[in-house]
N, C-alpha and C positions, 0 to 999 in steps of 0.2 A: 774578663774586661765588661763594665758595663755598659748595656746597649745604647745608652743615650751620650756616654763620653764617645762611642763609636761613630755614633750619626753626626756628633756634634763637631768631628775630627774632619772637616773637608780637606784640606789637604791631604791627608793619610788615605781618605776614601776615594778623593781624584785619582792619585796616585795609583792604588789598587784597581782601579778603574781601566787602566792603561793594558792591564793583562784582558781584560772584556776586549779592548780593543785589538789588540795583535794575536789574540786567540784563535782569532776567525782564520787567521793566516796558518798555524799549526796544525788546526785543525782541518777546515776544509782543503787546503791549497797540501799542507805538506803531509799529511796522513792521510788525507782523502783522495779529492778529485786528482790530484796530479800524480800520484804514481801509478791510480787506475788509468787516467786519460793516457798518460804516456807510454804504457804497454799497449793498452787495445786500441789507442789511435795515431799518436803522433809518430809512434816506431812499428805500427802494424807492420806485419808482415818478418820482423824480424823474430831469433829465437828467444827465446822466456829467458834463457840466460843471457843472452847478450844484450837484451833492453835492460836486465838487471844489473849488469856492468856499466852501461850507460847512464842510468839513474845513480849506480854509486859512485860514480864518475863527478857527475852533477852536485852529489852532497859532499865531495869531498874538496872541490875547488872552490866552492862557497865557504868550506870551513877554513880551508888554505888563505884566504883574502881575508877572513876576520881575524884571525889568529895574526899576521901581519900589521893589521892596523889598528887593530884594539887597544894596546896598550900606550901607543902611542899618542892616539886622539884621546885618549882618559886623561895619559897628563896632561896634555894641551887643555884641556876641559877644566883640570882641577887647575892650572894656574890663573887660567883665563875667565873663568866662571861660565862659561859656557856650555853647562851639559846639555840643559834644555835646548838650546838650538842645534846641538847636535845629534841630540835625539830626534828631533823634528827633519834632519836633511835624510838622515837615515830611514826615520817612518814614510817620507813623501816617496823616497827612490823605492824602496818595500812595496808602496801602496801603487805606484804607476805601473812598475813592472810586473806584478800581478794581475792588473786589470788587462795589462798588454797581451798576455796568453791568451786573452779571446780572442786575437787575432792571427793564433799559429793555426795554419790548415792543419789536413790530417798529410802523415808523412815526413812533417817537417822538423822531426826530433831536434837537429841542432838549434833550432830557433827557441825550441822549449827549453830546452838546456841552457841556453845563455841566459834567456828571461829568469828562467829559474835560479841560477846564479846570481844574479843583480837583486831578484826580490829577498833571497835567503840571507846575503848579506848586509840588504837594508835592514831584514826582521831582527838579525845579530847584532849588527852593529847598534841599533837602538836599544837592543836590551843592555849593553854596556850601560850605558849612561841612564835607561831606568833603572835598572839594580842599583847604581851608584847613589841614586836618590832617598834610598831606604834610610841614610844617614839623616838625611833633612827633613824628613818628615815622621822620623820615630825615634826616641831613646831606646837606649840599647837592651832593657829591659822587657819590650813589646815588640821585639822586630820577630821572633816567632808568631806571634799573631798575625802582623800585617801582611807579612810574609806570604802567610800560608792562606789569608782573606784574597790576596791579590790573586795566588794560582787557583781558590777556590772561584771565583769569579771569571776568572779565565776557563776554565770548565765549562760553566752555566753559561757564558756568551758564545764561546766557541760552539758549546752544543746546538743551542736555540739556532745559529745562523746555521750551520748543518743540516740542522732538522730541515729547515726550508729550504736549503739548497738538494737537500736529498729529493725534498718533493717536487721541486721544479724538475730532476730528470725523471721521477718517477709519474709525476703526472703533470707534464710541460703545459698541455693545452689549459690547464688553470689559470697560469700565466702571460697567456698568450702567445709562446712557444710553438717549435714546429715541430721538435724532438729532446731526445734527451741531452744529444751533444750541444745543442743549442743551450739546454738547460746548466751544462757544465761552462761554458762558454758564459752565461750572463754570471753564473756563480762566482768564477775570477771577479768580475767588475764589483760584483756586490760586497767581496771581503776587501777591494782595495776601499771605498767608501767608507765603509763600516769602522775602517782600522782608522781612516783619518777622524769621522765623525766622533767617536767614542775616546780619540786622545786628546780633545778637545780641550775637556774638565783638567786634566793635567796642566795643560799649558797655561791655562787661568789662574789654578788655586795654588800648584806646588812653585814658591818661589826657591829663588838661592841666593840667601840671605847674607854671603859674603861675594856677590858676583862684585859689588862696587869698591872693593877692596883690591880686584885681582887685575891684573895687567890684559886687558884685553886683547892687545897687540901681542902677545907672546908668540916666536916663530916657531918652526917646526924643529929647526937646530936647538931651540931652547928646552922643547919639550922633551926631544931627543937626548939629552944632555940631562934631563932631570928624570927620564927614563933609567939612564944608565947607571945615574947614581942611588937610584932604588934598587936597582939588580945586583949594585956591591955591597950593598948594604943588607942582604938577606937575612944575615944572623939575627938583627935586629927583629925580625919578625918569623919565630922560628915555628911558632905553632901556626901561621897562616901558612907557611910554604911546606911543611908537613901535610897540612889538609891538602892543599891543590895538588900534591904528587897523589895522595888517597884518591882525589875528586877525577884526577885525570885519567885513571881507569874507570872507576863506577860511573862515572857520567857519560863515557863512551859506550858504554853498553845499553844505557838508557837511551842516550839520541840515535841509538842505532835501530834498538827496537820501534821507536819511534818512526824513524824514516824508511826502515825497509817492512812493516808487520805486515802493509796491505799487499805490496809485492811478493811477499814470500807466501801468503795466502794463496794469492793468483797462479803463483808457480807450483805449487802444490796441487791445485786442482781446484778448489774451493771457488762459490757463486759469488761473483763480484756483490750480490745485493746482501749474501751473507757477512761479507766484510765491511758493509756500511753499517748494519747493525751493530756489529761489534764495536767500529768507531765510536757510535751512538752511546752505547752501554759505557765505555772507557770516560766519555763526557760525562755522564750523567751520576755514573758514582765517584767520579773525580771529583765531582763537585762538594759533597759533604763528608768525604774523604781527606781532602787537603785540609779543613780546617780542624777535622780532628787529629790528624798529625801536627798542627799549629798547637795544639794543646796538649798534645807527648811533649812536644819540644818544650813547652813553659812546664810542666807540671815534673818531666821525668828526663828532661836534658835532651838536645837535638841528635847526639852520638846515636843515643839508644833508638832514636828513629828511624835514623839515618841505617842503621845495621838492621833493622826490623825489615826495613823496606830490600835491602840489600838480599837480603835472606828468599823472600818471596820473588825477588826477580830471579834469582838463581835455579830457584824451583820452574818457575815461568819458562825459563830458556830451557831446560831438560823436557818440560812439559811439550815445549812447541815443537821440536825434534820429532816427537810421535806421533801429531796429530793427523785424524784421516777423517772426520767428519765437524759440519758447520756448529755445532752443538758444544764440539770441544773449543774450536775458536771462541766462541762466548764466554766458555769458564776463561778461558787464557785472557780473555778483556777484562771480565769482571776484577781477577785479580791483580793484573796492570792499573786499572783505576783505581784500585784500593791504595796505590803505594806510588804511583807516580807524580803525582803532583805532590806530595807528601816528601820525598826525597829529594826534588827541585826546590821547594820550598824553605825546610830546611836547611840544606845546604846553601842556600843566598845569604838565610839570616846568620847562621853560625858563621860566614866568611864575614858577614858586616861587624861581628863582634870581635874577631880576631886582627882586623886590619886600622891601621892610624885611620882616622875620621877625616881630617883635610887632605888625605889622599886618595878616597874611593872611589873617583872613575878611575885612577892609573890602575888602584888594585883591582878592581872590578873589570878594566881590560886585561889585566895579567888572568883573571878567574876564567874570561870568555877565551882566551888563549890557550887556556887549559881544557876549557870544554871542547873548542873547536878544532884544537891541534890533536886531539884523542878521536874528535868525530871525523877526522879523515882516515885513521885507523877504520873503524868501525864498518863503518859502510863498504871501505874499498875489502877489507877482510871477508864482508859476507858475498862481495858479490866476485870477488877473484877466487874464492873458496867453491863460491858455485858453478863459477866456469869451470875450473880444475877438474873437480871430481863430478862435474854435471849430477851435483844433488843440494838442491835448495836446503834439504833440511840439514845437512853437514856447513852448509854457512852460516843458517840460523844458530846452531851447535855452537860454533865457534865465539860466541861472545859469550861464553859462560865464563870462561878464563879472568875475563876483566872486572867481574862482580867481585869472583873469590878474591881476586889480588886487591880491589879496591878495600874489601873488606879488613884483610889482613892489617894493610898500611893504615887505615883508618885507628886501629888499636894505638896508632903512636900519636895520636891527636888527643889533646886534653882542651874541653871546653871552658870557657874561661866563667869565673861566678861573677855574675852581674847584678850589682847594687842598683835596687829599682831608682832609687833618689838620682842618678848619673842620667 
């Protein structure tokens, strides 16, 4: 794709910038400070396996809520042309709850879990409608590029803010802060503000050209009826649903690694500063790597790119169960950074090519249901295994089966042949 045409494509660039906006939550909160602060501050005094269990429960509750809401709200958005409004509603919920984590005191883990659950619902719920808008901003033949660009910007934006937030905790006096704990609290507020501000380009420049033709008074009953009708006609979308089954397994492993990696590192005795460095490695390697996977998707096809990523994830999972030193965790982080954005970007763009374009929000609702229903199992599997065996290593190793099964099921999926003129 020509550089000039990319720069001129304002709606697509604005859409991709939302990844820059919401990745602040994914990096600083979800993967970074929340699990650290939860284990060391909000649940201080609890056994490490117990706090891991609480953290797993929080992730699973959020995933369950999105699993229930996503397809129904997606159907409503498609029928009423309200994808952007719903995106904003969930984004605001997520941003407010994230900033509110700054108010939770030491030992108040129930409040920390509750706010985290609602912030995660906001994050994942908004993603349903954000993902579905890819059919509005791009032709079918360019979606691997735009999806990859979004994830790439997300890694860069999330990494930039996270680096600043880390500096707040290491050198709080530079920001007029009292200590590292206050730096973490202010970081939660920064994430909420960042999320809202960088969502503005999408709100201004990405349209819903079919919105005026839609019934904006569609009821929940009508949306549910539409949803049931789609579910009954799955045979008409065989490739989309074959993909979703494979996706259910492998994305569970991906999400679990994201959500539990820092907690795992703490559980096996790695210092918190080493884990922060590892997260920054993931972010800044993920920036160019996601773009590379977009190129792989365009040249060799999305399925080959996804398989490559899953092979790397399988090796990473086995390697993770043997970690002893911080430098090994850095190698692990680098490997994850190479493939994490790629597998997510190509999964999103491939799915967008397999579904009916006029039901994109509804189908991306199912897409997120599969991802989130799987994510109920992953953190729960790690937490319960760690608690029962008293081994965080065995908990992490239990994820391996998800990557293997997902890769095998993916062999049943055929990527569509896309005509560039469409």
